[in-house]
N, C-alpha and C positions, 0 to 999 in steps of 0.2 A: 344827266343826273346830280342828285343832291348832295354835294361831298362832304355835308357836315354829317349824312346818315351813311356810315362804308358799313356795306352788307359783310357779314363773314359767308366769307366761300369757300365752302367742299371740296378742296381740286382732286377729285377723286373719278371722273369721270374719264375714258378712252377714248382719244379719236376713231377706232374702227367701232365705235357705238352705231345703234342705229337709228343714234340722234342724228350722224352726220350727215352732211349733203355735201355735192360738189359745190355749193355757195360756199357752207361755212366752211370748207377745205380751200378752195380761192383766197376767202377775207384773211383764212390765219396764213397763209403764203403772203399778202400782203402787208398785217400786221408784221412778221418778221422781218422784211425789207423796209417801213420805216420806221423802227426802232433801232437798223442797224446802218439805216441809209449815208448817216453823217460820218461813217468810217470808210467809205472808200470816196474813189477819186472819180468823178461822174463817167470817166470812160470802161471804168470796172463795175459799173449798176448792172449792165445788162447781165453782164457772165453773172453777177447778184444773184438776177433775178429767175436765173437759169437753174443756179445752182438751189436755190431754194425749189423751184418746183421740178426738175428734176433729178435729185440727191437724197439719199437718205441718210443727213449727217445727224449725228446722235442732240449736240445742243441746238442744232437749228429746229430741230425734230421735238425737241424738250419747248422751244419757244412759241410750236406751234401748237404742241399739246396745254399749253399755257394759253393759249387766246381762246382754244376750243373750252378750254372749262368759262373763261370769262362771257363767251356768248351764249355756252348754256345755264348760265346765271344771269341776263337781261331782265333788268324790271320789264314790268307790263307797258311802260310806255315805250323805253329801248325796241323791243322785242317788236309793237307796232312799228316803228319806225324803219325797222330791220325788215321785216317782211313786206314793204314796200319795195325795197331793194334787191329784197331776194327773188321781185316777179320780174325784172327784168331779164334779159338776156345779156350775161357779164363774161369774157372771157378774161383769163386771168392777162391777158397780154394787152388787154384795153384798161385793165383796171387803173392805173394810173392816169389815163385821161380821164376819167370819171371824177372830176372833183368832187362830190355829192358823195360819192361812195370813199373819197380818199379823207375827208373831211366827218364823215360819218369814223370810220375806224380810227381816225387819229382821236377823237372825241371820245369814243367807249373804250379804247383798245387800249393804244397807246399812251395819250395824257395819263392814266391810272396807272398804266405797269411804269411808266418812268417817274411819278408821283408818289403818291399815297398807298398802293399797289405794289412798289417796287420793293420792299421789302418781303411779299408775300412772293413776287417772281427772283429771288433772290433764294429764296426758303425752296420754293419746287425747286430749282435750279441744282441744289447739295441734295435735296434728297433723290430727283433725281439720277443723278453721279453716282450716289449710295446703292441707290438699287441695282444699277448696272454691275457693281464691285463683287460679284462673285469668288469669294476667299472665306473658308473657316476661323481664320484670323478673326474674324465681327464674332462669331460666338465664343471667344474666346478672353475677349476684351466685354463682354455683355455682362452688365451688374458686376462687376468686379473692382469695388472702388481701390484697387493696387494703379489699376489705369487709368481710371478718372481724378485722375491729379495733373498740374500744372508740368510739373517732372515730367513725365510722360509724354506733354504735350509737346516740349520744348524739345525731349529726344526724338521724338518722329520728324520734328524741324530740321533739323542739326543731321539726322540720314535724307533728307532729300537732299539735303546740300551735299552728301557726300559723294551721291553718285554719278554714276558714268555722264547720263544726258543729263545734262542743264537744261533745270527749268527756269522759265521767266518770273518776273517777284509776284505776278500777279496770281501764275497759275501755282506758284507754290502756296499763296495766302489763300485759298480756294481749298488746295489739298487738307492745310489744318483747318480750315472750319468745317471742312468736310467729318474729318477725325473727330475735332469738340462737336457737331452736329450729332455723329453716332453717341458719342461718350454721355451725350447729356441728353440722350433719348428724344432725338429731336425737338429738344426747347431750349435753342440759345436765344438771346438776347434780337427785339427787332435792328438794334442799330447796326447790327452784324449782321443780317440777312440782307438788311437797308446795305451795307456797302457792297457785299455779293453780288445784287441786282442793278450794281452800277458798272460792276467788274464787267460780268456777263454779258449786259449789253455791249458794251463799248468790244469786246474777245468773241462774240456769240462764233464769228466762222473760223478763226485760230484757233478756240479751243476743240472744235467739231473737227478740225482737220489733227490734232494731233490730241485727240482721244484714246487710244490708244497707249499712247508716252504716258500720258496724263493716271490711266489707270494701271499700270503695269510699275510705275512710280510710285504709286499709293499701296500697291502689294507688297513691292519688296520693303518701302520705309517701313511698313507697320510689320511685316514679320521680323523685323529688325530688330525695333524697337522691342516689340513684346522678348523675344530672345534677351536681349539685352535686360529687359526688365527681370522677366522669372532668372535668370544668373544674379540677380540681387537679393532674391527670396522675399516673402511676404513681408508685407510692414507692419511691425511690432507695436 
């Protein structure tokens, strides 16, 4: 891939699309393993492999979806190389022993995601989280200038700190960025999304396991922040 020319990708495909194949699903699983493997001890890696394949964890599934979109936006040259790999009978349990395949996934999927597409991965993760929040509160803040303020975001952050369920710093930052993402109508700067990309890569499994906690914390803090804002009345 020519790194001097970066293709803009439309991340709108879904993995249950007719385009999906068992091989693409398996390579997406391998991608998730490779971007997160350095966060585990050697003895934990087999368990993580099993979790990737057998469990539908939210942020793990998000990463698979991201990989699926990258695969379906391969250049013609990369598709040709990929088709040669597809011809082979590959079981996921044997993928890590296939050096050619691992090198391909690292070069075409992992390297871009951890470098020049990291910001897209971060934005994709934040958008995925936001789409999973079913709350009428979003409609209340949409297009309302009283909520699109630094003060409102700071109040939201304070609400996160006051909750009974304590969040790690990276979790609080992710939720704050998710709110800013919504207030900005999905258009924060690249540096912010890049930071989220790094954080999610490091904490992929932990965030998946605590997803219900993160969603509840987000909803409760947003609701409380809106109530506090409404008590102050509209800006003059």
